[in-house]
N, C-alpha and C positions, 0 to 999 in steps of 0.2 A: 802301859806297856808291859809286858811279859820281860823280865829279865835272865840272862843265863843262869842266875842262882836260885830264882823262883821254884824251879821244879826238881833241884836236887833233893833225893831223898825220898821222893813222893812214890807211891805205888801207879801202876797203870793197869787197872782192872776193867774199867769202862770207861770210853770218852764222855759218858754222862758226867763224871767227875772233872772234867777239863773244861775251860771257858774256851769261847772263840779266840781269843787273845793267844791263848796257850797252844791250841791246836795250830793256829797260824805260826807261831814262833817256830812249832816242830818242823812244819812244812819247809820255813824258811831257811832253818837250818840245815835240812835235809839236801835242799835246792843248792845252798853254800859246800856242803859236803861232796855233793855229786860232781860241782864245777871243779873242786881241788882234786877229785879223783881223777879226773879226766886231763885235769892238768899237770897229772904225772905224780901227785902226791898219795901214794897208794897206803902208805902207815903213816900214823899219827902217834903220838905219845900222850893223847888226851886223857887215857886211861891206863897209863902205864903203872905195873904193878898190881893193878886190880884184877880178881877172879870173879867169874860170874858162872853159877849153876846153871844149867838149863836141862829140866826135867819135860820127859817126853812120855805122857801116857798113851799118847797116840802116834801113828806113823807122820812123818812129814818129809817133805822135800825143800820146799821154798823157805818155811819158816826155820826149819833147823839150819841149813846152810847159809841163809842171809844172817840169822843171829850170829851163827860161830864165825862167819869171815868177817861180820861186823865189829866182833869183839876184837878178832886179831888185828883188823887194819885200825883200831883205837888203841891198841898196844895192851890189851886185857887178854887174860887165860881163860877160854870158855871151857868149862867142865860139862860134857854132854852126859846125861844120865837117862837110862830108861827107867821106868818105874820097877821094875824087875830086878834092877841092879841097885837097887836102894833098900833098906830095909823097911819101906813102906811095903813091898813086896812079901813081907814076912809080918807084916801085922803090927809095925811101930806106926804110933799115930802122927796125922800132920802135925798137930802143935810140936811135938818132940823132932820131928824132922825139921821144923820151920827154926826152931830154938836153935838145933846143932849145926845146920847149915849157916845159920846167921853169925857162929862165933869163926867159920872158916872162909865165907865168902863176901863180896861188896854188894850181890844183887843174886836175885833168882828169877828166872824165867820159867813159867810152866805151860805145857800144852796139856791140858786136861780134859775129862769128859765132863765132869760136873762143875758150873761154875762156883756152886757154895764151897767145894773142897778150895778152890783159888782163894776164896774170902776168907777161909781158915787159916790158910797158909799166910797169907797178908797179915792176918789180925797177930799171928804169934812171931813173925819174922821181925827181925829188927834191922833190916836191910830192905831196898826196895824190891818189890814184886811185881813183875811184868806179865801180862796175860797173851800167852803165845797162842792161843785159842782155847776157848770154853764154848758149851754149848749156848751160851748167851751172848757171848759178842766177840768180835777177833779185831781189835783196835789197831794192831799192827798193820794188818791189810787194808784198813780203810784209810790210814795215813798214807799208803802208798798209791790207793787209788785216787785220793783227792791231790795229791802230788801229780800225778799222771794226769789228772783233768785239767788242772791248771797250765800244766806244760803243753798239751794239744789243743786247748781253747783258749788259754791266756787269761782266764778269768775263773773264778766259783762263782760270785755271788750273781745269780739270775739264770744259772745253767739249771735245765732240766734233765733231770735223770730219770729213766723209766727202769725200774725192777721189774723182770719177769720170771715167775716161778713160785716157790714156795715161800709164802707171806709170813711163816714162822722162823725163817733161815736165820741163822745167827749172824751172818753177813749182813744182811738186810739190817738188821738190828744197828749195827754198827754204821751203815750207810745213812740210816734215819738220824740218828744221834748226831754224827759229825757234820751231816748236809744241812739239819734244821739249824746248828748253829752259825753253820758258814754262808748260810744264804741260797743253798743249793735245794730247789725243790724236789722231791722225790715222789714219783706216780708209781705205784705198786700195782701189778696186775698178777692175781694169783686167786685160785678157789677161796670161796668164802668160809669155809672150814679151816683154812691155814690162816691165822691171825698173828702178829706180832705179839710179844710180852707186853701184858698191858702197862706195866711200869716204863718199859722203854717207850712206848707209843706215846703214855700221857707226857713224858719228859720230853720227846722231839716236839710235839704239838706245842708246849709251851714255849720253847726255843723259836720254832717257826714263826710264831707269832711276834716275838721280839727281833728277828732278823728279815720278815718279808717274805720267808719260804713258803711254799705250799705242800701238804703232804695229803695225797689223795689216793683212794683205793678203787679197784675195780675186778670185775671178773673178764673183762674183755681185752686182751693184750694189745690189740689194735687201737684201743683207745688212749692207752697209757703211752705206748709209744709214738703217737701221733705227734709229730714236731719236737720230738725229744733230743737233745743233744749228746745224751749218754744213753746206750742201752745194756743193761747189766743182767746176767743171770750167772746162777751158781748150780752146782749139782743138785739133782733132786733128791737124792738119798745120801745122807750123810753117815759118816761112821757113827756105828752105834745103833742105825736104824733099820739094820737088815732084816728084821722080824716084820717090817712093815713096808719093805722095798718094792714088792710088786703093786700093792695098794697105792703107794705114791705114786709110781709109773703111770698107771691108769689115769688116776686124778690128774696128774699134771702132764697128761700128754698133749692137750691143747695149746701148752706154753711154751712150746719149743722155739727157740730163736732162728728163723731161718732168713733168708734173702726177701721173701715176700715181706716178713714182718719189718726188718731193716728197712725197705723202700718207705715205710710210714713215717719213718724219723726224718730229722732235719737233713739237708742236703750234705752237711759236715759232719753228720754224725759220727762217733766212734763205738766201737764195742768193746766192752770189758767182761772180764771173767777172772776171778780170784784162782782158779786153778786147783787140783787138777781137773780137766774138762772130760766128761763122758760124750764124746762125739757120736752124734745119730740120737741124741737123747734130748738134753737140755739145749743144744747148740748142734747146727750142721757144720760140716766142713768146709761149706761155702762161705760162711759166717766167719768161722775164726780164723781161716787162712786167707779171707777176702781184704779188701781195702778198707774194710770199716773197722778191722782188729787192730787194737794197740796192746793186746795182751801179753807181749812180750817184753814190751817196755814197762808196762805195769809190774810185770815179775820184776823185773831189774829195780824198779824202785823199791821193792822190799829191802834191798841192801841198803839204799841211801837213808831210808826211814828209820830201818832199824838203828843204824850209827846215831842219827838225830836223836832218837829215845834213849838209847844206852849212854851217849856223851852228856846228855840233859839231866838223867835221872841218876845216875850210879855216882856216889859222893867221891 
């Protein structure tokens, strides 16, 4: 069993580095912290006196606010920094930034364009580094997603999740990794030209063999969604992909999540989206505002899972 001390001081770069037991521990802790929040315990002294640097190369709403509020509610001081506010913007190396910040703060969260930069940051930092989104993965969002699924469906093992859209999406990477460890089958509907990172897919398939989950790919969104418990999508064009935006929109136009597609899912199916949503592209208003949608509960759970991660990892 995972103990509260097992994760102290660890990095969280990708959920490939975490066991099913460790992920479940974080979900259980998030559920406990959420219950305490609604019982009136808004501020805890779990991280009193700690400081957390929060670096944002990319714009953010949910990640920035959830992490900042999570730190405050745990008693820590969040220090939010854009890349332009750091000497990174004037050419200081990532190793030098990592070593300097490690002398001032107790942890670093970073939202970056390149996952490789995050790995360098973690290599040279002497405090935990937490991935607040990279081009490879988004572990904080995935934790909130699986907490939401467990709340809504009462289980994780045996759930069928259908992801519709870009098969190379960083969000899909995290869903594949965590889902395969937790026994959640992931069916992906995507053009054959958009495939996951090979390392991620190989790791997810190994974990799926052990957990009994299935990982399947198809170009037919109706086939993927058939009988699904969860239908998930993400934006078609991520930040930094503006040069190929129109090409991707044309390629992904058959993969819109609409009412007709949702009707192929289970009668109790839920719709999820990590947000922000481009309504009318990857999802219609009828779905995101309809009875299937749990996106606002999903967004709220970013706060509770962020608290669980910070409380567990920050020494």
